[in-house]
C-alpha positions as CSV (number, residue, x, y, z in Angstrom):
1,M,-25.0,-121.9,-41.8
2,D,-22.3,-119.2,-42.2
3,F,-19.6,-118.3,-39.8
4,T,-17.1,-115.4,-39.7
5,I,-13.7,-116.6,-38.6
6,H,-10.7,-114.3,-37.8
7,S,-7.1,-115.4,-38.0
8,I,-5.3,-115.7,-34.7
9,G,-1.8,-115.4,-36.1
10,T,0.4,-115.5,-39.2
11,V,3.1,-118.0,-40.5
12,I,6.5,-116.4,-41.1
13,N,9.1,-118.4,-42.9
14,G,11.3,-118.4,-46.0
15,R,9.0,-120.6,-48.1
16,H,7.1,-118.6,-50.8
17,D,6.5,-121.2,-53.5
18,V,3.4,-123.4,-53.2
19,S,5.0,-126.5,-54.8
20,D,3.8,-129.7,-53.3
21,D,7.1,-131.4,-52.2
22,F,10.2,-130.9,-50.1
23,W,8.7,-129.5,-46.9
24,G,11.0,-131.3,-44.5
25,G,13.1,-129.4,-42.0
26,I,11.4,-126.0,-42.6
27,V,11.2,-124.0,-39.4
28,S,8.3,-121.5,-39.2
29,E,7.4,-118.8,-36.8
30,I,3.7,-118.5,-35.9
31,R,3.3,-114.9,-34.6
32,L,0.0,-114.3,-32.7
33,D,-2.2,-111.4,-33.5
34,P,-1.6,-108.4,-31.1
35,S,-5.0,-109.0,-29.5
36,F,-3.5,-112.1,-27.8
37,S,-1.1,-112.0,-24.9
38,E,1.6,-114.5,-23.8
39,D,-1.0,-116.1,-21.6
40,A,-2.6,-117.6,-24.6
41,L,0.6,-119.8,-25.0
42,A,1.0,-120.6,-21.3
43,G,1.9,-124.3,-20.9
44,I,2.4,-125.0,-24.6
45,E,6.0,-126.0,-24.1
46,A,4.9,-129.2,-22.4
47,F,3.7,-130.6,-25.7
48,S,6.1,-131.9,-28.4
49,H,3.7,-131.4,-31.3
50,L,0.9,-128.9,-32.2
51,E,-2.0,-129.1,-34.6
52,I,-2.1,-126.0,-36.8
53,I,-5.3,-125.0,-38.6
54,F,-4.8,-122.5,-41.4
55,V,-6.2,-121.1,-44.6
56,F,-4.8,-121.7,-48.1
57,H,-4.9,-118.0,-48.7
58,E,-3.4,-118.0,-52.1
59,A,-6.1,-120.4,-53.4
60,V,-9.2,-118.6,-52.0
61,N,-9.7,-116.6,-55.1
62,G,-9.9,-119.7,-57.2
63,R,-12.8,-122.1,-57.8
64,P,-13.2,-124.6,-55.0
65,L,-13.6,-128.3,-55.9
66,T,-16.9,-129.6,-54.7
67,G,-16.9,-132.9,-56.6
68,S,-14.0,-135.2,-57.5
69,G,-10.7,-134.8,-59.3
70,R,-7.3,-136.4,-59.6
71,P,-4.8,-135.7,-56.8
72,R,-2.3,-133.2,-58.2
73,E,-4.0,-133.7,-61.5
74,N,-1.9,-136.7,-62.0
75,T,-3.4,-139.1,-64.6
76,R,-1.8,-142.1,-62.9
77,W,-4.0,-141.5,-59.8
78,P,-7.7,-142.1,-59.7
79,E,-10.6,-139.6,-59.6
80,T,-11.1,-139.0,-55.9
81,G,-13.7,-137.0,-54.1
82,I,-12.5,-133.7,-52.5
83,F,-13.1,-135.2,-49.0
84,A,-10.9,-138.1,-49.8
85,Q,-7.8,-136.1,-50.7
86,R,-6.0,-133.0,-49.4
87,K,-6.2,-130.5,-52.2
88,K,-5.7,-126.8,-51.5
89,T,-8.9,-125.9,-53.5
90,R,-11.2,-127.3,-50.8
91,P,-14.7,-125.9,-50.2
92,N,-13.4,-123.7,-47.3
93,F,-9.7,-123.6,-48.3
94,I,-8.8,-124.9,-44.8
95,G,-5.5,-126.8,-44.2
96,T,-4.3,-128.7,-41.1
97,A,-0.9,-129.9,-40.1
98,M,0.8,-131.5,-37.1
99,A,4.1,-129.8,-36.5
100,A,6.9,-130.2,-34.0
101,L,7.2,-127.4,-31.4
102,V,10.7,-126.0,-31.4
103,K,10.4,-123.2,-28.9
104,K,8.1,-120.4,-27.6
105,E,9.2,-116.8,-27.5
106,G,6.9,-114.1,-26.3
107,T,3.7,-114.3,-28.4
108,S,5.4,-116.4,-31.1
109,I,6.0,-120.1,-31.4
110,F,8.5,-121.8,-33.7
111,V,7.6,-125.1,-35.3
112,R,9.2,-127.5,-37.7
113,D,7.6,-129.3,-40.6
114,L,4.6,-127.0,-41.1
115,D,3.6,-127.2,-44.8
116,A,2.3,-123.6,-45.0
117,I,4.0,-120.7,-46.9
118,N,5.0,-117.4,-45.6
119,G,2.1,-115.1,-44.8
120,T,-0.4,-118.0,-44.2
121,P,-3.2,-116.9,-41.9
122,V,-3.6,-119.3,-38.9
123,M,-7.1,-120.0,-37.6
124,D,-6.2,-122.1,-34.5
125,I,-3.5,-123.9,-32.7
126,K,-4.2,-127.0,-30.6
127,P,-1.9,-129.4,-28.8
128,V,-1.4,-132.9,-30.1
129,M,-2.5,-135.3,-27.4
130,K,-1.9,-139.1,-27.6
131,G,-5.5,-139.8,-26.6
132,F,-6.8,-138.0,-29.8
133,L,-4.5,-139.9,-32.2
134,P,-6.0,-142.7,-34.3
135,R,-6.9,-145.7,-32.0
136,G,-6.5,-148.3,-34.7
137,P,-4.3,-149.1,-37.7
138,V,-4.1,-146.3,-40.3
139,T,-4.8,-147.5,-43.8
140,Q,-4.7,-145.7,-47.2
141,P,-4.6,-146.4,-50.9
142,A,-1.4,-146.9,-52.8
143,W,-1.6,-143.5,-54.5
144,A,-1.5,-141.8,-51.1
145,D,1.9,-143.5,-50.4
146,E,3.2,-142.4,-53.8
147,I,2.0,-138.8,-53.3
148,M,4.0,-138.5,-50.1
149,E,7.2,-140.0,-51.4
150,D,9.1,-136.6,-51.6
151,Y,6.7,-134.5,-49.5
152,W,8.7,-134.5,-46.2
153,K,12.2,-134.7,-47.8
154,D,14.6,-131.8,-47.4
155,R,15.4,-129.9,-50.6
156,G,18.8,-131.5,-50.2
157,P,22.1,-130.1,-48.9
158,G,23.3,-127.1,-50.7
159,K,26.8,-126.1,-51.4
160,T,29.2,-125.3,-48.6
161,V,29.0,-121.5,-48.0
162,P,32.0,-119.5,-46.6
163,I,30.9,-117.3,-43.7
164,I,33.2,-114.7,-42.1
165,L,33.1,-115.8,-38.5
166,E,33.6,-112.4,-36.9
167,D,30.6,-111.0,-38.8
168,L,28.3,-113.8,-37.6
169,L,29.5,-113.5,-34.0
170,R,28.8,-109.8,-34.1
171,A,25.3,-110.4,-35.4
172,V,24.5,-113.1,-32.8
173,D,25.8,-111.0,-30.0
174,D,24.0,-107.8,-31.1
175,H,20.8,-107.2,-29.1
176,C,20.2,-103.7,-30.4
177,D,16.6,-103.1,-31.3
178,F,17.6,-101.0,-34.3
179,A,20.0,-103.5,-35.9
180,H,18.9,-106.2,-38.3
181,Y,21.2,-108.9,-39.7
182,Y,20.6,-111.4,-42.5
183,L,22.5,-114.4,-43.8
184,D,22.7,-114.8,-47.6
185,R,22.6,-118.6,-47.7
186,E,23.9,-118.5,-51.3
187,T,27.1,-116.5,-50.7
188,G,27.5,-116.6,-46.9
189,E,27.5,-112.8,-46.6
190,I,26.2,-111.3,-43.4
191,I,24.1,-108.3,-44.4
192,F,23.3,-105.5,-41.9
193,Q,20.4,-103.1,-42.2
194,S,19.3,-100.5,-39.7
195,E,15.7,-99.8,-38.8
196,R,15.9,-96.6,-40.7
197,E,17.0,-98.4,-43.9
198,L,14.1,-100.8,-43.6
199,D,11.7,-97.9,-43.1
200,D,13.1,-96.1,-46.1
201,L,12.6,-99.2,-48.3
202,A,9.0,-99.6,-47.1
203,A,8.3,-95.9,-47.9
204,D,10.0,-95.8,-51.3
205,D,7.6,-97.3,-53.9
206,D,10.1,-96.7,-56.7
207,K,12.9,-98.7,-55.1
208,D,13.3,-102.3,-56.3
209,P,12.0,-104.6,-53.5
210,G,14.9,-106.9,-54.4
211,F,17.1,-104.7,-52.2
212,N,15.0,-105.8,-49.2
213,P,16.1,-109.2,-47.8
214,E,12.7,-109.7,-46.1
215,Y,11.1,-110.1,-49.6
216,L,13.6,-112.4,-51.2
217,G,12.2,-115.7,-50.0
218,E,14.4,-118.6,-48.7
219,R,17.7,-117.1,-49.8
220,F,18.0,-114.6,-46.9
221,I,17.5,-115.7,-43.3
222,P,17.1,-113.1,-40.4
223,I,19.8,-113.7,-37.8
224,E,18.3,-113.8,-34.3
225,P,20.5,-112.6,-31.4
226,M,21.2,-115.3,-28.9
227,E,18.4,-116.2,-26.5
228,S,18.3,-113.9,-23.5
229,R,18.6,-116.5,-20.8
230,R,21.6,-118.1,-22.5
231,G,23.2,-114.7,-23.1
232,H,22.8,-113.7,-19.4
233,G,24.4,-117.0,-18.4
234,I,27.5,-116.3,-20.5
235,I,27.7,-112.8,-19.1
236,R,27.3,-113.9,-15.5
237,K,30.0,-116.6,-16.0
238,F,32.3,-113.9,-17.4
239,I,31.6,-111.5,-14.5
240,G,32.4,-114.4,-12.1
241,T,35.9,-114.6,-13.4
242,L,36.6,-110.9,-12.6
243,P,38.2,-109.7,-9.4
244,G,36.0,-107.6,-7.2
245,G,36.0,-103.9,-7.8
246,S,34.1,-101.0,-9.3
247,A,34.3,-102.4,-12.9
248,A,32.7,-105.7,-11.9
249,G,30.1,-103.9,-9.9
250,E,29.3,-101.7,-12.9
251,L,28.8,-104.7,-15.1
252,I,26.6,-106.4,-12.5
253,R,24.4,-103.3,-12.2
254,A,24.1,-103.2,-16.0
255,L,22.4,-106.6,-16.0
256,S,19.6,-105.4,-13.7
257,M,18.7,-102.5,-16.0
258,R,16.2,-102.4,-18.8
259,K,17.8,-103.5,-22.1
260,S,20.5,-105.2,-20.1
261,F,22.5,-106.5,-23.0
262,A,23.0,-103.0,-24.4
263,Q,23.7,-101.6,-20.9
264,F,26.3,-104.4,-20.4
265,K,28.0,-103.6,-23.7
266,D,28.1,-99.8,-22.8
267,A,29.6,-100.5,-19.4
268,L,32.1,-102.9,-20.9
269,H,33.1,-100.3,-23.5
270,N,34.3,-98.1,-20.6
271,H,37.0,-100.6,-19.7
272,A,39.2,-101.5,-22.7
273,D,41.0,-104.3,-20.9
274,L,37.8,-106.0,-19.9
275,E,36.3,-105.6,-23.4
276,E,39.3,-107.4,-24.8
277,K,39.0,-110.1,-22.1
278,W,35.3,-110.5,-23.0
279,R,36.1,-111.1,-26.7
280,A,38.8,-113.6,-25.8
281,D,37.0,-115.5,-23.0
282,C,33.5,-115.7,-24.5
283,R,34.3,-116.1,-28.2
284,D,34.0,-119.9,-28.1
285,E,30.7,-119.8,-26.4
286,I,29.2,-117.3,-28.8
287,K,30.6,-119.3,-31.7
288,R,28.9,-122.4,-30.3
289,V,25.6,-120.4,-30.3
290,A,26.2,-119.4,-33.9
291,E,27.0,-122.9,-35.0
292,E,23.8,-124.2,-33.5
293,W,21.9,-121.5,-35.3
294,L,23.4,-122.5,-38.6
295,R,22.7,-126.2,-38.1
296,Y,19.1,-125.3,-37.0
297,Y,18.6,-123.8,-40.5
298,G,20.4,-126.7,-42.3
299,I,23.3,-124.5,-43.5
300,D,26.4,-126.4,-44.8
301,F,29.1,-123.9,-43.8
302,E,32.8,-123.2,-43.3
303,F,34.1,-120.3,-41.3
304,I,36.7,-118.0,-42.9
305,S,38.4,-114.9,-41.6
306,L,38.9,-111.5,-43.2
307,K,42.6,-112.5,-43.5
308,D,41.6,-115.3,-45.9
309,P,40.4,-113.5,-49.0
310,M,41.0,-116.4,-51.4
311,K,38.1,-118.4,-50.0
């Protein structure tokens, strides 16, 4: 019996190589197809883990294994039937994983420890429920223990990278739809690209794609602006420290408008003294958000300033 199955979403992360080990700590976004609304994810935050069903899309043009073979073609391990191992070259090229839910954001979810590369088509997402976990002891052969020895390990701590603090704070605090920031995890550089620059890269077939951070794998990480609810909390706390008056009223009104962060920044720009107070009062809180973001991605960092060129 044949079925036609359509993907419901796509995996987005920095992992492009299909090597078998060191999947630990990787955070992936699963972005739903535009045909789904946020309602499809309603209530998902109540679960700690999700079961992800996906397709090994880079293996589908190969020959599927329908008999037996050695896991990872390792001669130390026995010939084993395809249904007694987890090779990518399965009859239907389907993979499954249980991943920890990190957060939900619009029609995307972010999960940790999903062993699927960037661009992987997702077939289904199901919550992990205790009642569906194995009801008895889980047993397996010795080779299965060996094959997993390095599977969930992190790639290991990298070198400490110097990051200009003010550049990172600007990126975390910038909610402009047309601004894109990336962290070069090798050098610590914060790279800015406008929407127009990205469109030009996509349209120019002759330009080396190496200039585009989105196609350079794990080295470049898109920097997300701080989460809206947290940002609003910082702003409201700041406004609460201001004396009553027209300036405070203008800032409060900005928060009720569409694109409230941009409106707040525009209103703040009209009052130089308050803009300076905002930078001084809220710097530590925005820095805390930035530090959490760096730890979230496992970056070993040190902050430097523009006045510290020797680092």
